[in-house]
C-alpha positions in Angstrom: 63.8 18.5 42.7 62.2 18.0 39.3 59.3 15.7 37.9 59.3 13.6 34.9 56.3 11.7 33.9 54.7 12.4 37.3 57.5 11.0 39.4 59.7 13.2 41.5 63.2 12.0 42.8 61.6 11.7 46.0 59.4 8.7 45.2 62.5 6.9 44.0 63.8 4.1 46.6 67.1 4.0 48.2 68.6 1.8 45.7 67.5 3.6 42.6 68.6 7.1 44.4 71.9 5.7 44.6 72.0 4.2 41.1 71.0 7.8 39.7 73.8 9.4 41.8 76.2 6.8 40.7 75.5 7.5 37.0 75.6 11.2 37.5 79.0 11.0 39.3 80.4 8.9 36.5 79.3 11.5 33.9 80.9 14.5 35.6 84.7 13.8 35.2 84.2 12.7 31.7 82.2 15.9 30.9 85.2 17.8 32.5 87.6 15.7 30.8 86.2 16.2 27.4 86.1 20.1 28.0 89.8 19.8 29.0 90.6 17.9 25.7 88.8 20.4 23.5 90.7 23.0 25.0 94.0 21.3 24.2 92.8 20.7 20.9 92.4 24.3 20.1 96.0 25.1 21.4 97.5 22.3 19.2 95.4 23.7 16.2 96.8 27.0 16.8 100.2 25.7 17.3 99.7 24.2 13.4 99.5 20.3 15.2 96.3 19.6 13.3 96.4 15.7 13.5 97.2 15.9 17.0 94.1 18.1 17.6 91.6 16.0 15.5 92.8 13.3 17.6 91.9 14.8 20.8 88.5 16.2 19.3 87.7 12.6 18.3 88.4 11.1 21.9 86.4 14.3 23.3 83.6 13.8 21.4 83.7 10.2 22.2 83.4 11.3 26.0 80.6 13.5 25.5 78.5 10.8 23.9 79.2 8.5 26.9 78.3 11.4 29.2 74.4 11.9 27.1 74.2 8.2 27.5 74.9 8.3 31.5 72.5 11.1 31.5 69.7 9.3 29.5 70.4 6.3 32.0 69.8 8.5 34.8 66.6 10.1 33.4 65.3 6.3 32.9 66.2 5.5 36.6 64.2 8.6 37.6 61.1 7.4 35.7 61.2 3.9 36.8 62.2 2.3 33.2 65.6 1.1 34.9 65.7 -0.2 38.5 68.6 -0.6 41.0 69.2 -3.7 42.9 
């Protein structure tokens, strides 16, 4: 496991480890949903349904933004800026 700012995951207490795991677990299905939506958008675009494709791309992009935020929060937990209960 890696280190960030001199703090390893092993040095996190149990509540912070759980918080970090929960954040990662919350991000994972969003990430794969975004991938699925992008693939569907490509198919819609190929079928000349551009408006529907753009709607899906907008949703997929918003999912990716949330995933990035959740990962950022997970990193902040790792370095001790955010703490679990």
